[in-house]
Phi, psi and omega in degrees: 000319179298320179293325179295316179290329174295320177296318180293327184275355179292119184299334180294338180282350189251014177210156178087182181293138179073017181285169179300313178302319179297314181295323178295318178296319177298318181296316178294321182297313182290326177296313179297318180297314182296313180296322178296310181296318179295323179294321178299325179280311194274319187292312177301321178295317179295319178296317179300314180295317179295324181287316184274344182063024180243142174087010183298317182300318180295321181294315180299317179295317180295315180299318178296320179294319179295322179296331184281346182285123178292128185298318181294321178296316178295320178300316179296317181297312180293324179297324177296329181276315188267342181087187181292139179143189186271350183302311183298310179295325179296315179297313181298320182286327175297316177299322178293323186279331187302314184303315180295319180293317181295313180296319179297320182291310184286326179293319181296313181290320181296332183283350179296132184301133180299328179293325177295315178295318179298321178295322178295320177293323183296330179270006172097014178289141173283168180298322178296316179296323179297317180297310187282323187260343183242300189288313183296316177300320180289323182277354186308315181300320181289321179295315178295325175298321176295319177297319179299312180296317181296319181297315181293323176296317183291316184295328178285321185274346182296347174301336180291344179302328181289350179294327182233006181209151176277076191206135171084175182296336179302340178299323179295320181294312184288324178291322177294321178296319182294321183268353183076017179260107189274350178297309177294331176297310180290322177299317177297319178297320178297320179297318179296318179298315180297319179296318178297321179294317179298314179296323178297319178296315180295316182289328176296322176295318177296324179296316178296320179296322180293329177293323178292324176293319181291326182228092182302340180295341179280353180296139180291000000 
């Protein structure tokens, strides 16, 4: 542990190519890209299923199957097809992120009271208006909770990107493992933990804000 903190405190690690700030930015970038792409796929599908109340069984089964896929195995399989680069980790991490996003979207929309939806239809709202003006605001806390869970899963697992690419904080872990130098391995793990904690704090704040939007009575 002392060697890991000595490695982290070395000023040479904080500037130049392959520095800690560069690797952290890369890690955040791939996490943001993966969560964005997975959200584009999963959230609209989840909202549609929650609104129509159709296809829930298929979604639950698919989400469970995706959760069961080992990320490293999928990364290796895609990497053998696509070669060295970011394609394999991005695909593997998207598969990892989809279940939480999908479950959050359909659960949140599905939980909206039927009487509320019926009242919106009774006053002449279209289905699109019901989704945007009624269901999504009420479901926002659950949807944001799904985004929160997916982000934390991705930021922790994104260290695997370094398995097939010179990218992210995982480079410190894999280079330390290859050379038998455990200080950068532990230092890299500490950086990922710190990054996950920071993201958790930010996402927790967003989660609380979404609850206030969903329930104006919570406003101070």
